[in-house]
N, C-alpha and C positions, 0 to 999 in steps of 0.2 A: 504494500500498499505506499503510495506516495505521500510523503512529510507534507501535511496541508499546511504548515507552519514556514516552510520555507518552498516558496514559488517562483523565485525568480529565473531558473533553469526552463519554465514551460514557454513555448513557443508565443503563445498570446500574451507574455508578460514582457518579453525581451524588445529593446530597442532597435528602431528601424533606421537603418543608416540614410535611408533615402529622403528622410525626413528631420535630419539632425540641426537644419535651421528654420525649423517651422516657423519661428516668432519672427523671422526675418522675412519669411516671403509676402508675396505683394497678392491680393486678393484673385487675380487671375493665376498668378504661380500656384495657389492653395487649391484652385479648382483643377487645375490642370495635374496636380499630384496627387489628388483623390482619386480623378479618372483612371490615372496611369496603376494606381494602386486597388483600385476595385476592378479591375480589370483580371485579378487574379482569383475572383471569386468564380469565374466561369471555369479556369482550369481546374479549381478545387471540385468543384460538382463533377468533374467530367473524371478524374480521377476515382470518383466515388462512386459512380456511376451503376456498378454490380452489385453494390452493397443497397444502394436506394431500390434498385429495381426488386432485389431480395424483402426487401423491406415493404414495397407496395405489394408481393405476391402474398406475403405471412399476412398483412392486415386485411387484405380484401378476403382471403381465404376464412379468415377468424371472425369477420365483419359478416360475412354471408351466412356464417353458422349460428349468428345472432351474438359475437362477442362484442365488444368496444372495444374502440382506441382512446387511451389516453395520452397527452403532453403533461409532462412533467417538468419544470423550473423555478429558477429564481431571476429575480432582475430582468433583464432585456431579455433573457433566455425564455423566462416565464409567462414574459407579455408577449411573444411573438409565437409562442404555444397556443395560451389561449386566444390570439387573434386569430390564429389559422382555423380554431376550433370552433370558435363562433360564426365565422363565414361560412361552414359547411350548411347549416340550415337553410337560408335564402337562397345559396348557389344552387344545394342539391337536394333541397326539400328534406334532407334528413333530420330524424326526431334527435333534440338535443341530447338526448342521453349518449346516440351513439360516437360522437366525437366529442371529449372532453378537455379542457384544459385545465391543470393545477399550479397555481402559482404561489411560492412561499409567501406567506403574510397573508394569502386570501385577496379576496376582491380590492381591499383597502390598498395592496401593493402596486394594483395597476396603474394608480395616477400617485402614487406617493412613494418614495422609494423606504423598501423595506431590508434592505441587502445585509442586515443584521441577522434576519431570520431564517437566511440559507445555511446556517452553520450548525444547525439543528436538524441533525439525522433521524432523531426520532419522530420530528413534525412530520419527516417525509414518510416513513414507516406509515406514520398516522393517518396522512390522508389516502393513502394505500389501502390500509387495513378497514378505515371507515366506507370505501366503496366496494366492498366484498368481493373481490376479484376471482375472476374462475381462469381455466385454461384456455378460455375462449377468448380472453381481453390481453390487449398489446399494451405496452408500457413503453412509450418513447422518453427517456430521460436526455435532456438539453442543457448542456453546461458548457460553455465557448472553452474553457480552463481545464473542464474534466474535472475538477475537485469536489465542487459543491457537495456537501454532506447532505444537504435536504435531498439532494438528485440521487446521490449512492445509497442513502437508507431507502429512498421509496423503489429503486431496482432490486435492492436485497430482498425486500419484503415480496416484493411481486414473483419473484424466482421460486421463494418460497412458497408459494401460494401456487405455484404450477403456472404464470402468466407467461406470455413471450415477452422477451425485453429488447429493443433497441438502444443505442446508445448515439448520441450526435455529439460529438466534440471538435474543437479545431485545435488540438493539439496531436503528436503522434502517439500511437498506443504504447510507444516503448516509455513514453515519458508517465502516464496515466493509465494502467490497464486496470480495465472493468471487463469481468465477467458476464456476459449477454449473447443474447442468438444472434444479433446482427450488431455490427460495430462500424457506423460511419464517422469517418473522420475528414473535416474539413478544412484543409492545411493551406489556409490564404496568407501565413506569417505574421509578423510583428504589425500591431495598427500602426499608423500614423502620428497617432498621439498615443504615445507608449503604454498600454495595459487597456485602454478604452475599446472593450470588445463590443460596444454599441454598433461602431464604424464596420469595418469588413467582417469580421466576424457574425455579427448581427445580420449583415446582408445575404452572405452565404446561406445562415440558418434558414432566412427568410426562404430565400430560393429553394432550399432543400425541404422545406414545410411544404411549399407550394406544390412541387413535384408530388412529394409523397401522397397528400390529402387528395390532389386531382385524379394522380393516379390510381389510387385505391377507388374512388368514385368513378373513374371509367370502367374499372374491371366491375364494379358493381350492377352495372348497365345505367348508371345516372346520365349518360352520353350517348346521341347519336351523331354520330360522324364528328363534327366537332361543337356540337349545339348542346346547351343545357337544357333537354327536354323536362329533366325534373324540376326546374325551376321553380321556386316558390313566388307564385304572383299577389305579393302584399303590398305594393306601391305602385305608382303610376310608371315610374320606370321600368319595373321588372314586368308590369304589363304589356307596355309597349316591346320589349324585349319578346315576352312570348307572344306576340302577335306577328312581330317579324319574323320569327321562328317560322310558325305556323305559314304565313305567305310564303315564305321563300321554299319551305319542301312540300307544298301541296298547289301553289297557282293558285291560292284564293285570293279574292278583295280584302280588303281590310276589313269590311264589314262581315263578309262571311266567315272570317276567321275569328273576328269576335264573336260572331254567334257560334260556332263551333266551340271555342273555349268556354264559353258559360254553359253550354251542352254539355261538355266534358266535365263540369265542376270546376273547373278551372284550371284543369290539368293536361298540359300541352303531350305528356308522352299519350295520356288517353285520347284525347283529342286528334292525335296523328291515327292512331289504331283504327280510332272510329271512320276515319275520313278514308283509309288506305282498305278497311277491310267491310266497311260497311255495318259494322255491328254497332250495339245499341252500347249504352255506357258500362252497364252490369256486364254483358260478356265480353268486352273489352277489357274490363277489369281484370275478371275469371282468365282469358287467355293471358296477361301480364302477368299473373300471378304463378299461372302453370311454368312460366319459361322464368321464374325468380326476377322478375321486373327488366329482364331483357328486351329491349322494343324490337329490335332489329330479328334477333331468333323467334318471336312472338309474330312477328307479320313474316317472317321468311316461312315458319311454319306452316302456315295459312296456302301461301304461295306452292309450296311443296304438296299438300293436299289436294289441292286444286289439280294439279298436272298429273 
């Protein structure tokens, strides 16, 4: 176990030679330096592509069986996890319990720094215990420097309860070893502002979570082509998006698409099935359930039957 008191050797704590004169740069030079350093996030994602793909497949398999996906972290890492989880229901119409974010310090830590609470491994363990994990659940521990006790405690507790575990960190495995099922290392190097992991480390973590959650939802049938056909139609913007999806995929007029959307109970996925198969809402729903929510499979099953 890494000595948590001595962290200067960690990649995320080291000094970046490219920004040694940071306080002497012009504003334009600052922007250029950030742009140059942020380019490293793309290479870091590419280097972790296999592990990210494994995490997508693992989480999709567990969620398909009724499991849940948890992100757990502290500070910036925790906030990014909560953000990604919060965006799943409106984007993919998932129930709030399917993807959850846990941050050290609870909801208050989202708007007020509570970094001192990340040192309590027992709090991470308690957060996991209170959620009654099973072997169908997946826990994604997020910590830029890899050593956050809150996250370490949560992962250890999750493993004891048979849950699948994923680790996302921005330090090499040899600097911080963590026993998990999938180990994702996003190595972006030292920050422009030494130790400020809300910068490159935060950016690359957000990128990884975007890939993970979107990939999982694609596998769960929440997407048709590249359209979010399970979008939750809860405001004018999302209603407009739903109507445009129907117009584009069916050739219907705006008015016709609106009528179809209402007839389907404001479900884009059901509306598409109803239009393409001429089934009523209840029949379309049954067909969709038979194919585990996979729109393409549901529609193609009828085509195969007809042929």
